[in-house]
C-alpha positions in Angstrom: 18.7 25.0 49.0 15.7 26.7 47.6 15.1 27.6 44.0 12.1 29.9 43.3 9.3 28.3 41.4 9.5 30.8 38.5 13.1 29.7 38.0 12.5 25.9 38.1 9.3 26.2 35.9 11.0 28.4 33.3 11.7 25.5 31.0 8.0 24.6 30.8 7.1 28.2 30.1 9.7 28.5 27.4 8.5 25.3 25.8 4.9 26.3 25.7 5.8 29.7 24.2 8.1 28.0 21.7 5.3 25.7 20.6 2.9 28.7 20.1 5.5 30.5 18.1 6.5 27.4 16.2 10.2 27.4 17.2 12.3 24.4 16.3 13.7 22.0 18.9 17.2 23.5 18.6 15.8 27.0 19.4 14.0 25.6 22.5 17.1 23.9 23.7 19.1 27.1 23.2 16.6 29.1 25.2 16.4 26.6 28.1 20.1 26.2 28.4 20.2 29.7 29.9 18.3 28.4 32.9 21.4 26.8 34.3 23.4 30.0 34.0 20.6 32.0 35.6 20.5 29.5 38.5 24.2 29.9 39.1 23.8 33.7 39.0 21.0 33.5 41.5 22.9 31.2 43.9 26.1 33.4 43.7 24.2 36.6 44.2 22.4 35.2 47.2 25.6 34.1 48.8 27.6 37.3 48.0 24.8 39.6 49.2 23.7 37.3 52.1 20.1 37.3 50.9 17.7 34.5 50.1 17.7 32.9 46.7 14.2 34.1 46.3 15.2 37.7 46.8 18.2 37.3 44.6 16.0 36.0 41.8 13.6 38.9 42.2 16.4 41.4 42.1 17.9 39.9 39.0 14.5 39.7 37.3 13.8 43.4 38.1 17.2 44.4 36.9 16.5 42.6 33.6 13.1 44.3 33.2 14.6 47.7 34.0 17.3 47.1 31.4 14.8 46.1 28.7 12.7 49.2 29.5 15.8 51.4 29.2 16.7 49.9 25.8 13.2 50.8 24.5 13.3 54.3 25.9 
């Protein structure tokens, strides 16, 4: 099983950002708990679409970026 580096390193990135923004410990925990859900989403997408976990992660990330852009438009 392969998990993309940007997925497994997400907790560290969240923590650094949280420190810069002075988030409390509870907020950091809340934000990092979503990594588990995202991991399951990636694994399921990869299996269902018969693609690599790396490609599934990229597809999900792009869909999230596109959704955010559409919200702002």
